[in-house]
C-alpha positions as CSV (number, residue, x, y, z in Angstrom):
1,M,111.6,16.2,10.8
2,S,113.7,13.4,12.3
3,L,112.3,10.1,13.3
4,Y,112.5,10.9,17.0
5,D,110.9,14.3,16.5
6,R,107.8,12.5,15.1
7,L,107.5,10.7,18.4
8,A,108.8,13.2,21.0
9,D,105.5,15.1,21.5
10,L,103.3,12.0,21.8
11,S,101.5,12.3,25.1
12,L,101.1,9.6,27.7
13,V,99.4,9.3,31.0
14,V,100.8,6.9,33.6
15,D,98.5,5.9,36.5
16,D,100.3,2.8,37.7
17,T,103.1,0.4,37.1
18,S,103.8,-3.3,37.5
19,R,106.5,-5.9,36.8
20,S,106.5,-9.5,35.8
21,R,109.3,-12.0,35.5
22,R,109.8,-14.6,32.8
23,E,112.2,-17.5,32.6
24,R,112.8,-20.2,29.9
25,A,115.5,-22.7,28.9
26,T,117.2,-21.9,25.6
27,S,118.9,-23.7,22.7
28,S,122.2,-22.2,23.8
29,G,122.2,-24.2,27.1
30,F,121.3,-21.6,29.7
31,N,118.1,-20.4,31.4
32,R,117.0,-17.0,30.3
33,A,115.3,-14.6,32.7
34,T,113.8,-11.3,31.8
35,T,111.5,-8.8,33.4
36,V,108.6,-7.1,31.7
37,F,107.8,-3.5,32.8
38,A,104.2,-2.4,32.4
39,L,102.9,1.2,32.5
40,L,99.1,1.6,32.9
41,G,97.0,4.6,32.1
42,D,93.6,5.6,30.6
43,G,92.6,1.9,30.3
44,E,95.7,1.0,28.3
45,T,98.9,-0.9,29.2
46,G,102.3,-0.3,27.6
47,R,105.0,-3.0,28.0
48,G,108.8,-3.2,27.6
49,E,111.2,-6.0,28.4
50,D,114.4,-5.8,30.4
51,V,116.9,-8.2,28.7
52,T,119.7,-7.8,31.3
53,Y,121.5,-11.2,31.0
54,D,122.4,-11.6,34.7
55,T,119.7,-13.4,36.6
56,E,120.9,-11.8,39.8
57,D,119.7,-8.4,38.4
58,H,116.2,-9.7,37.9
59,D,116.2,-11.4,41.3
60,A,117.1,-8.1,42.9
61,L,113.9,-6.5,41.5
62,S,111.9,-8.7,43.9
63,D,113.2,-6.6,46.8
64,A,112.7,-3.3,45.0
65,P,109.7,-1.1,45.7
66,P,107.5,-0.2,42.7
67,F,108.9,2.6,40.6
68,D,106.8,5.8,40.7
69,F,106.4,6.8,37.0
70,T,102.9,8.4,37.5
71,G,102.1,11.6,35.8
72,E,101.3,13.2,32.4
73,Y,104.1,13.6,30.0
74,T,105.2,13.9,26.4
75,L,107.4,11.0,25.4
76,S,110.5,13.2,25.5
77,E,109.5,14.5,28.9
78,F,109.2,10.9,30.2
79,S,112.6,10.1,28.9
80,A,114.1,13.2,30.5
81,M,112.4,12.2,33.8
82,L,114.2,8.8,33.7
83,D,117.6,10.5,33.7
84,D,117.0,11.1,37.4
85,I,115.6,7.6,38.3
86,D,117.8,4.9,39.7
87,L,116.5,1.8,37.9
88,F,118.8,-0.4,40.0
89,P,117.8,0.7,43.5
90,T,118.8,-2.4,45.5
91,K,122.1,-3.2,43.8
92,T,124.3,-2.1,40.9
93,P,124.0,-4.2,37.8
94,E,126.4,-7.0,37.3
95,R,127.5,-5.5,34.0
96,E,127.5,-1.9,32.9
97,T,125.2,-2.8,29.9
98,G,122.4,-3.4,32.4
99,H,121.8,0.3,32.7
100,H,120.9,0.6,28.9
101,Y,118.9,-2.7,28.9
102,R,116.6,-1.6,31.7
103,R,116.3,1.9,30.5
104,W,115.2,0.5,27.1
105,A,112.6,-1.6,28.8
106,V,111.0,1.4,30.5
107,E,111.3,3.7,27.4
108,S,109.8,1.0,25.1
109,A,106.9,0.5,27.6
110,A,106.3,4.3,27.5
111,L,106.3,4.3,23.7
112,D,103.9,1.4,23.6
113,L,101.6,3.2,26.0
114,A,101.8,6.5,24.2
115,L,101.0,4.9,20.9
116,K,98.0,2.9,22.3
117,Q,96.6,6.0,24.0
118,A,96.9,7.8,20.6
119,G,95.4,4.8,18.8
120,Q,98.4,4.6,16.5
121,T,101.1,2.1,15.4
122,L,104.7,3.0,15.4
123,G,104.6,2.8,11.6
124,E,101.8,5.4,11.4
125,A,103.6,7.7,13.8
126,V,106.9,7.7,11.8
127,E,105.2,7.4,8.4
128,R,106.8,4.1,7.4
129,A,105.2,0.9,6.2
130,Y,105.6,-2.5,7.8
131,D,107.2,-4.8,5.2
132,P,107.6,-8.6,5.2
133,L,110.4,-9.4,7.5
134,R,113.2,-11.6,6.6
135,F,114.9,-13.4,9.5
136,V,117.8,-15.7,10.2
137,V,118.0,-18.3,12.9
138,S,120.8,-17.8,15.5
139,T,122.1,-20.9,17.1
140,R,125.3,-22.2,18.7
141,L,126.7,-25.6,17.5
142,D,126.6,-28.4,20.1
143,G,128.6,-31.5,20.6
144,E,129.9,-33.3,23.7
145,E,133.6,-32.6,22.8
146,V,133.6,-30.7,19.5
147,P,131.0,-28.7,17.7
148,T,128.8,-30.5,15.2
149,T,126.3,-29.5,12.5
150,R,123.4,-31.4,14.3
151,R,121.3,-28.4,15.2
152,V,121.7,-26.9,11.8
153,D,120.9,-30.2,10.1
154,E,117.8,-30.7,12.2
155,L,116.5,-27.2,11.6
156,L,117.0,-27.6,7.8
157,A,115.3,-30.9,7.8
158,S,112.2,-29.2,9.4
159,Y,112.5,-25.8,7.7
160,P,114.5,-26.2,4.4
161,D,114.6,-22.5,3.6
162,S,116.1,-21.5,6.9
163,E,119.1,-19.1,7.0
164,F,121.5,-18.9,9.9
165,K,123.6,-16.7,12.1
166,L,126.3,-18.8,13.8
167,D,129.0,-18.2,16.4
168,P,132.4,-19.6,15.3
169,T,134.8,-20.8,18.0
170,S,138.5,-21.8,17.8
171,D,137.5,-25.4,17.8
172,W,135.8,-25.1,14.4
173,D,137.9,-27.2,12.0
174,D,138.1,-27.3,8.3
175,E,135.7,-30.2,8.0
176,L,133.0,-28.4,10.0
177,V,133.4,-25.2,8.1
178,S,133.1,-27.1,4.8
179,D,130.0,-28.9,5.9
180,L,128.3,-25.7,7.1
181,A,129.3,-23.9,3.9
182,A,127.8,-26.7,1.8
183,T,124.4,-25.9,3.2
184,G,124.4,-22.5,1.5
185,A,122.4,-21.2,4.4
186,V,124.9,-19.4,6.6
187,R,124.4,-15.6,6.3
188,I,126.2,-14.2,9.4
189,L,129.1,-15.4,11.5
190,D,129.6,-13.7,14.8
191,L,133.1,-13.8,16.1
192,K,132.2,-12.4,19.5
193,G,135.4,-10.4,19.6
194,Y,134.0,-7.6,21.8
195,Y,132.8,-9.8,24.7
196,S,134.7,-10.1,27.9
197,G,133.9,-12.1,31.0
198,T,131.1,-14.0,29.5
199,V,130.6,-17.7,28.5
200,V,130.7,-16.7,24.8
201,D,134.0,-14.9,24.8
202,Q,136.1,-15.6,21.7
203,G,139.5,-13.8,21.5
204,A,141.3,-12.8,18.4
205,D,142.3,-16.0,16.5
206,P,144.0,-15.4,13.1
207,D,143.7,-19.1,12.2
208,L,139.9,-19.1,12.9
209,Y,139.4,-15.8,11.1
210,E,141.2,-17.0,8.0
211,R,139.1,-20.2,8.1
212,I,135.9,-18.2,8.3
213,F,136.7,-15.6,5.6
214,S,137.9,-18.2,3.1
215,G,135.2,-20.8,4.0
216,F,132.2,-18.4,3.8
217,P,133.2,-15.9,1.1
218,D,129.7,-14.3,0.9
219,A,128.7,-14.2,4.6
220,V,128.7,-11.1,6.8
221,V,131.3,-11.4,9.6
222,E,130.4,-9.7,12.8
223,D,132.5,-8.3,15.7
224,P,136.0,-9.5,14.9
225,A,138.6,-8.6,17.4
226,V,141.1,-6.1,15.9
227,S,144.6,-6.9,17.0
228,E,148.1,-6.8,15.6
229,E,147.6,-10.3,14.3
230,T,144.2,-9.7,12.7
231,E,144.2,-6.1,11.5
232,S,145.7,-6.6,8.1
233,M,143.4,-9.5,7.4
234,L,140.4,-7.5,8.4
235,E,141.4,-4.5,6.3
236,K,140.9,-6.7,3.2
237,E,137.4,-7.7,4.3
238,T,135.8,-4.4,5.4
239,S,133.0,-4.6,2.9
240,R,131.4,-7.5,4.8
241,L,132.5,-6.7,8.4
242,S,129.6,-5.9,10.8
243,W,129.5,-4.5,14.3
244,D,127.2,-5.4,17.1
245,A,128.4,-5.4,20.8
246,P,130.1,-2.0,20.6
247,I,127.1,-0.2,19.0
248,T,125.3,2.0,21.5
249,G,124.7,5.2,19.5
250,I,126.2,7.4,16.8
251,E,129.4,8.1,18.8
252,S,130.1,4.4,19.0
253,V,129.7,4.0,15.3
254,E,132.1,6.8,14.6
255,A,134.7,5.2,16.9
256,L,134.8,1.9,15.0
257,P,138.2,0.8,13.7
258,F,137.0,0.7,10.1
259,E,134.4,2.7,8.2
260,P,131.3,0.5,8.8
261,Q,129.4,-1.1,6.0
262,W,127.1,-3.2,8.2
263,L,125.6,-2.7,11.7
264,N,123.6,-5.0,13.9
265,I,120.9,-2.9,15.6
266,K,120.0,-4.3,19.0
267,P,117.6,-1.7,20.4
268,S,118.3,-2.5,24.1
269,R,121.9,-1.6,23.6
270,F,121.0,2.0,22.9
271,G,119.1,2.6,26.1
272,T,117.0,5.5,24.8
273,L,114.6,5.7,21.9
274,E,116.2,8.9,20.7
275,S,119.7,7.3,20.5
276,L,118.3,4.3,18.6
277,L,116.4,6.3,16.0
278,D,119.1,8.9,15.5
279,T,121.6,6.0,14.8
280,I,119.2,4.4,12.3
281,E,118.9,7.8,10.5
282,Y,122.7,8.3,10.6
283,A,123.2,4.9,9.0
284,E,120.6,5.4,6.4
285,A,122.2,8.7,5.4
286,R,125.5,6.9,4.8
287,D,124.2,3.8,3.1
288,I,125.2,1.5,5.9
289,S,123.4,-1.8,5.7
290,L,121.4,-2.6,8.8
291,Y,119.8,-5.7,10.3
292,G,118.2,-6.4,13.6
293,G,119.5,-8.4,16.5
294,G,117.9,-10.2,19.4
295,Q,118.7,-10.8,23.0
296,F,116.7,-14.0,23.8
297,E,113.6,-11.9,24.5
298,L,110.9,-14.0,26.1
299,G,107.9,-11.6,25.7
300,V,107.0,-8.3,24.2
301,G,110.6,-7.4,23.5
302,R,110.8,-9.9,20.7
303,M,107.8,-8.4,18.9
304,Q,109.2,-4.9,19.3
305,I,112.5,-5.8,17.6
306,Q,110.6,-7.5,14.8
307,Q,108.5,-4.4,14.3
308,L,111.5,-2.2,14.2
309,A,113.2,-4.4,11.7
310,S,110.0,-4.5,9.6
311,L,109.9,-0.7,9.4
312,F,113.6,0.1,8.9
313,Y,115.6,-2.9,7.6
314,P,113.2,-5.6,6.6
315,D,115.4,-7.2,3.9
316,G,118.5,-7.6,6.1
317,P,119.6,-10.9,7.6
318,N,117.6,-10.1,10.8
319,D,118.5,-12.1,13.8
320,V,115.0,-11.7,15.1
321,A,113.5,-15.1,14.5
322,P,110.3,-16.0,16.5
323,G,111.1,-17.2,20.0
324,D,110.2,-20.8,19.1
325,Y,113.6,-21.1,17.4
326,N,115.3,-20.5,20.8
327,D,113.8,-23.6,22.4
328,P,116.2,-26.4,23.2
329,E,114.3,-28.7,20.9
330,V,113.6,-27.9,17.2
331,P,110.0,-26.5,17.2
332,A,107.4,-28.7,15.6
333,S,105.6,-25.8,13.9
334,A,107.3,-22.4,13.8
335,P,106.6,-19.4,11.5
336,T,109.0,-19.2,8.6
337,S,110.8,-16.3,6.9
338,P,109.6,-13.8,5.8
339,L,107.1,-12.8,8.5
340,D,104.3,-10.8,7.1
341,D,102.0,-10.2,10.1
342,V,104.1,-8.0,12.4
343,E,101.9,-4.9,12.3
344,P,99.9,-4.4,15.5
345,A,96.4,-2.9,15.8
346,A,98.0,-0.1,17.8
347,G,101.0,0.4,20.1
348,F,104.5,-1.1,19.9
349,G,104.9,-4.8,20.2
350,T,101.4,-5.5,21.5
351,I,101.1,-8.8,23.5
352,E,98.9,-9.9,26.3
353,E,100.8,-10.7,29.5
């Protein structure tokens, strides 16, 4: 029986819905807005978080009427019902990815509600144990004119065992790479080669790629842009290449330019629970190493990605650190890796809103 089949027949009753908005400054220099969708039924509340990046898409929800999800379903029936619901009724999303992000918010809320109404955790439902969860801290490097190691140094001073996921840019010079490598704490380097039209775009840069591959010989390198200038270099490094932004399901994995050895699993990119779990099983069957990724979640979404990582890839360099690490200032007292208390009493990512 597949992972999804273990959940598909869970029943849920939805009597009402609500939405709540969250907003918070981040260490990456922007204000993050998200919307939490809540499904209520039989005295329980299931929640999921819409991590669409464009604030305009969250603003538009204030003019949208409540969604009518009321009824009795199995989880698979609820998902099928969503195929016919326009989750952006007042405007199209700023980016195509918004469709998957919002769909995931509603599906994860339905999963949370179904599990609570059944009195189960996700682990119990799929017959997997919650293991201590290793996480890395994702941060961009700041500096008025050029990047510096300041943020990494401050985090290591407060949390000496921290591990990091960093986003190299073309203005990383040899000295910066050497200083970062000397910490011994860099585990993932995200080249952002699949982003377009965002503030974090980083095009194919053979000089940067060479600097990264040689400077961090043991790190996982994520989302390089494959071009005529970089392809031969990347072919020599396939054992540590990872893929994130393009991964939305099995078909996207099969379309990658190289046989994947690593995948970053960001649940919101998949849209549906079925696509997410089918892709995890596909990767497990092919010995593809997995780790979890975050989207600056501000509420229940963060706990949900931590629970998934704990169940399916707990030992990976999971970019699912507690939200305290996303604050502009280094937190005074944040949980450290590994997390060993991610299992809820029931449900999926339980949190009081």
